[in-house]
PAGU-508095 format. One record per residue (C-alpha): x, y, z; chain. Coordinates in nm, 2 decimals. Each point is the difference from the previous one (the first is absolute). Last residue first. Example, Ala and Ser with C-alpha at 12.3 -4.5 7.8 and 13.67 -1.06 7.14 Angstrom:
<rs>
(r (1.37, -0.11, 0.71), A),
(r (-0.14, -0.34, 0.07), A),
</rs>
This chain:
<rs>
(r (-0.40, 0.39, 1.55), A),
(r (-0.34, -0.16, -0.07), A),
(r (0.05, -0.30, 0.20), A),
(r (0.08, 0.20, 0.31), A),
(r (-0.34, 0.13, 0.05), A),
(r (0.00, 0.25, 0.27), A),
(r (-0.05, 0.28, -0.23), A),
(r (-0.31, -0.18, -0.19), A),
(r (-0.31, 0.15, 0.14), A),
(r (0.15, 0.35, 0.09), A),
(r (0.15, 0.02, -0.35), A),
(r (-0.31, -0.13, -0.16), A),
(r (-0.21, 0.27, 0.13), A),
(r (0.26, 0.28, -0.03), A),
(r (0.02, -0.10, -0.39), A),
(r (-0.36, -0.01, -0.03), A),
(r (-0.03, 0.35, 0.14), A),
(r (0.27, 0.12, -0.22), A),
(r (-0.18, -0.14, -0.30), A),
(r (-0.32, 0.15, 0.10), A),
(r (0.18, 0.34, 0.04), A),
(r (0.14, -0.04, -0.34), A),
(r (-0.32, -0.04, -0.17), A),
(r (-0.07, -0.35, -0.14), A),
(r (0.14, -0.12, -0.33), A),
(r (0.29, -0.16, 0.14), A),
(r (-0.20, -0.21, 0.23), A),
(r (-0.12, -0.21, -0.28), A),
(r (0.34, -0.13, -0.05), A),
(r (-0.05, -0.25, 0.27), A),
(r (-0.25, -0.19, -0.21), A),
(r (-0.21, -0.21, 0.22), A),
(r (-0.16, 0.26, 0.21), A),
(r (-0.29, -0.08, 0.25), A),
(r (-0.36, -0.02, 0.06), A),
(r (-0.13, 0.11, -0.35), A),
(r (-0.39, -0.07, -0.01), A),
(r (-0.09, -0.28, -0.24), A),
(r (-0.26, -0.16, 0.20), A),
(r (0.21, -0.30, 0.12), A),
(r (0.27, 0.25, 0.12), A),
(r (0.27, 0.15, -0.25), A),
(r (0.38, 0.01, 0.00), A),
(r (0.13, 0.27, -0.22), A),
(r (0.23, 0.06, -0.30), A),
(r (-0.06, -0.30, -0.21), A),
(r (-0.36, 0.08, -0.10), A),
(r (0.03, 0.37, -0.03), A),
(r (0.09, 0.11, -0.37), A),
(r (-0.11, -0.32, -0.18), A),
(r (-0.28, -0.12, 0.22), A),
(r (-0.18, 0.34, 0.04), A),
(r (-0.08, 0.08, -0.35), A),
(r (-0.03, -0.36, -0.09), A),
(r (-0.27, -0.05, 0.23), A),
(r (0.07, -0.20, 0.31), A),
(r (-0.16, -0.30, 0.13), A),
(r (0.15, -0.15, 0.34), A),
(r (0.22, -0.29, 0.03), A),
(r (0.20, -0.14, 0.30), A),
(r (-0.25, -0.23, 0.16), A),
(r (-0.09, -0.19, -0.33), A),
(r (0.37, 0.01, -0.08), A),
(r (0.25, 0.22, -0.18), A),
(r (0.35, -0.06, 0.13), A),
(r (0.12, 0.21, 0.31), A),
(r (0.22, 0.31, 0.01), A),
(r (-0.28, 0.20, -0.20), A),
(r (-0.23, -0.03, 0.28), A),
(r (-0.36, 0.05, -0.09), A),
(r (0.10, -0.08, -0.36), A),
(r (-0.22, 0.10, -0.27), A),
(r (-0.17, -0.23, -0.27), A),
(r (-0.13, 0.25, -0.28), A),
(r (-0.35, 0.14, -0.04), A),
(r (-0.04, 0.17, -0.35), A),
(r (-0.17, 0.36, 0.03), A),
(r (-0.06, 0.16, -0.35), A),
(r (0.24, 0.29, -0.02), A),
(r (-0.13, 0.35, -0.12), A),
(r (-0.15, 0.07, 0.33), A),
(r (0.36, -0.01, 0.15), A),
(r (0.02, -0.02, 0.38), A),
(r (-0.38, -0.11, 0.03), A),
(r (0.04, -0.24, -0.29), A),
(r (-0.29, -0.03, -0.23), A),
(r (-0.21, -0.34, 0.03), A),
(r (0.12, -0.36, -0.07), A),
(r (0.12, -0.07, 0.35), A),
(r (-0.15, 0.26, 0.23), A),
(r (0.27, 0.28, 0.13), A),
(r (-0.01, 0.01, 0.39), A),
(r (0.35, 0.15, 0.03), A),
(r (0.20, -0.24, 0.20), A),
(r (-0.19, -0.32, 0.02), A),
(r (-0.10, 0.02, -0.36), A),
(r (-0.36, -0.09, -0.06), A),
(r (-0.17, -0.35, -0.09), A),
(r (-0.22, 0.05, 0.30), A),
(r (0.30, -0.06, 0.23), A),
(r (-0.11, -0.36, 0.10), A),
(r (-0.05, -0.06, -0.36), A),
(r (0.33, 0.08, -0.10), A),
(r (0.12, -0.25, 0.27), A),
(r (-0.24, -0.28, -0.09), A),
(r (0.10, 0.05, -0.38), A),
(r (0.38, -0.04, 0.07), A),
(r (-0.07, -0.31, 0.20), A),
(r (-0.16, -0.16, -0.28), A),
(r (0.23, 0.15, -0.27), A),
(r (0.32, -0.16, 0.20), A),
(r (0.22, 0.22, 0.19), A),
(r (0.34, 0.14, -0.12), A),
(r (0.35, 0.02, 0.08), A),
(r (0.27, 0.28, 0.00), A),
(r (0.21, 0.16, 0.26), A),
(r (0.11, 0.38, -0.02), A),
(r (0.38, 0.01, 0.09), A),
(r (0.11, 0.25, 0.27), A),
(r (0.25, 0.26, -0.06), A),
(r (0.15, 0.18, 0.29), A),
(r (0.35, 0.01, -0.14), A),
(r (-0.01, -0.09, -0.35), A),
(r (0.09, -0.37, -0.02), A),
(r (0.35, -0.16, 0.06), A),
(r (0.23, -0.22, -0.18), A),
(r (0.07, 0.19, -0.33), A),
(r (0.04, 0.32, 0.14), A),
(r (0.02, 0.39, -0.08), A),
(r (-0.18, 0.04, -0.32), A),
(r (0.00, 0.38, -0.04), A),
(r (-0.27, 0.25, -0.09), A),
(r (-0.02, 0.37, -0.09), A),
(r (-0.28, 0.25, -0.02), A),
(r (0.22, 0.30, 0.08), A),
(r (0.39, -0.07, 0.02), A),
(r (0.14, -0.20, 0.31), A),
(r (0.16, 0.19, 0.28), A),
(r (-0.27, -0.09, 0.27), A),
(r (-0.05, -0.35, -0.13), A),
(r (0.13, -0.20, 0.30), A),
(r (-0.33, 0.00, 0.19), A),
(r (-0.31, -0.01, -0.24), A),
(r (-0.16, 0.32, -0.09), A),
(r (-0.26, -0.14, -0.23), A),
(r (0.13, 0.24, -0.26), A),
(r (0.34, -0.15, 0.04), A),
(r (-0.08, -0.36, -0.05), A),
(r (0.17, -0.32, 0.12), A),
(r (-0.05, -0.32, -0.17), A),
(r (0.03, -0.31, 0.23), A),
(r (-0.23, -0.19, -0.22), A),
(r (-0.35, -0.07, 0.17), A),
(r (-0.23, -0.03, -0.31), A),
(r (-0.26, 0.30, 0.07), A),
(r (0.20, 0.27, 0.20), A),
(r (0.36, -0.10, -0.15), A),
(r (-0.04, -0.10, -0.35), A),
(r (-0.29, 0.25, -0.04), A),
(r (0.20, 0.31, 0.07), A),
(r (0.28, -0.08, -0.25), A),
(r (-0.28, -0.11, -0.23), A),
(r (-0.16, 0.33, -0.05), A),
(r (0.12, 0.05, -0.36), A),
(r (-0.13, 0.31, -0.17), A),
(r (-0.11, -0.12, -0.33), A),
(r (0.16, -0.28, -0.24), A),
(r (-0.03, 0.11, -0.36), A),
(r (0.25, -0.26, -0.12), A),
(r (0.07, -0.28, 0.23), A),
(r (0.36, -0.13, -0.01), A),
(r (0.19, 0.32, 0.02), A),
(r (-0.30, 0.17, 0.13), A),
(r (0.07, -0.20, 0.33), A),
(r (0.34, 0.16, 0.06), A),
(r (-0.16, 0.34, -0.07), A),
(r (-0.27, -0.06, 0.27), A),
(r (0.25, -0.11, 0.26), A),
(r (0.22, 0.29, -0.08), A),
(r (-0.30, 0.25, 0.04), A),
(r (-0.10, -0.17, 0.32), A),
(r (0.35, 0.06, 0.12), A),
(r (0.22, -0.29, 0.10), A),
(r (0.21, 0.03, 0.34), A),
(r (0.29, -0.25, 0.05), A),
(r (-0.02, -0.30, 0.21), A),
(r (-0.04, -0.24, -0.31), A),
(r (0.02, 0.21, -0.31), A),
(r (-0.03, -0.30, -0.25), A),
(r (-0.25, -0.13, 0.26), A),
(r (-0.20, 0.31, -0.01), A),
(r (0.00, -0.03, -0.40), A),
(r (-0.10, -0.36, 0.05), A),
(r (-0.29, 0.07, 0.23), A),
(r (-0.13, 0.27, -0.25), A),
(r (0.03, -0.25, -0.27), A),
(r (-0.20, -0.28, 0.19), A),
(r (-0.25, 0.28, 0.07), A),
(r (-0.03, 0.14, -0.34), A),
(r (-0.06, -0.36, -0.15), A),
(r (0.22, -0.12, -0.27), A),
(r (-0.22, -0.09, -0.31), A),
(r (-0.10, -0.33, -0.15), A),
(r (-0.35, -0.01, 0.13), A),
(r (0.15, 0.08, 0.36), A),
(r (0.34, -0.05, 0.09), A),
(r (0.22, 0.05, 0.28), A),
(r (-0.26, -0.08, 0.26), A),
(r (0.01, 0.19, 0.34), A),
(r (0.12, -0.18, 0.29), A),
(r (-0.20, 0.06, 0.31), A),
(r (0.14, 0.01, 0.37), A),
(r (-0.19, -0.23, 0.23), A),
(r (0.31, -0.07, 0.22), A),
(r (0.01, -0.35, -0.13), A),
(r (0.04, 0.17, -0.35), A),
(r (0.31, 0.21, 0.14), A),
(r (0.21, -0.25, 0.10), A),
(r (0.15, -0.25, -0.25), A),
(r (-0.27, 0.00, -0.26), A),
(r (0.01, 0.38, -0.02), A),
(r (0.36, 0.03, 0.01), A),
(r (0.01, -0.23, -0.30), A),
(r (-0.25, 0.19, -0.18), A),
(r (0.21, 0.32, 0.05), A),
(r (0.30, -0.19, -0.14), A),
(r (-0.21, -0.13, -0.31), A),
(r (-0.14, 0.34, -0.07), A),
(r (0.35, 0.14, -0.04), A),
(r (0.10, -0.29, -0.21), A),
(r (-0.31, 0.02, -0.21), A),
(r (0.06, 0.40, -0.06), A),
(r (0.35, -0.10, -0.07), A),
(r (-0.07, -0.24, -0.28), A),
(r (-0.27, 0.23, -0.16), A),
(r (0.25, 0.28, -0.02), A),
(r (0.07, 0.31, 0.23), A),
(r (-0.12, 0.35, -0.05), A),
(r (0.20, 0.26, 0.21), A),
(r (-0.12, 0.14, 0.34), A),
(r (-0.01, 0.37, -0.02), A),
(r (0.15, 0.20, 0.29), A),
(r (0.21, -0.15, 0.28), A),
(r (-0.24, 0.14, 0.26), A),
(r (0.13, 0.24, 0.29), A),
(r (0.12, 0.02, 0.35), A),
(r (-0.03, -0.34, 0.15), A),
(r (0.16, -0.10, 0.32), A),
(r (-0.09, -0.35, 0.09), A),
(r (0.12, -0.10, 0.35), A),
(r (-0.34, 0.12, 0.15), A),
(r (-0.20, -0.22, -0.22), A),
(r (0.18, -0.32, 0.13), A),
(r (-0.08, -0.25, -0.27), A),
(r (-0.14, -0.33, 0.09), A),
</rs>
């Protein structure tokens, strides 16, 4: 695991040159080996290299960060690298998604991650191939049978447990969207099951489903994604810090 305090990065190294198909495959194979050895068991997701015969933007972004391992790469540099293989690629956001959504140890300047203070604006860096993004927790999978799912949906009057939008009708959050109910985790740290499933519409499940722990009626009762606290007002963050500091200051296992 990389000690971020020991990494003194002042600036990016500039444009990442195009590399050939063999080198692309070799870099991807190295990343895949690291994923198979350790990261996969931690829940980190491995992007596909190809889709319909084309390199995926997410795999290209990960390879670009790997080429500049432990050095900052700006969003523009990522975008320009992807465009070498995919004409017309737009503003590439995969530097952020690789960390927050997929678990790779990719630090972000815009997110304010510790150790990025001297980095260029909107830059990212792959810091380790043996650890996940600090604070990241994987979202579990699973499913329930159609029979059980129908019973769950019926108990909620075929409405989203979060916003109340009714299946097949205009969504209350986005009136131009027809509500589709999806199987949401009550607790994202556990596999989906009859007791760990609530109906959530697509407008609630995608942005909120893996950020909170819900009670059996769909009401938030805890935070699952620790990065949620970053979007809170500073005074709330300070209060949370004080509460946790008081709670854990005598816990030697955290030192």
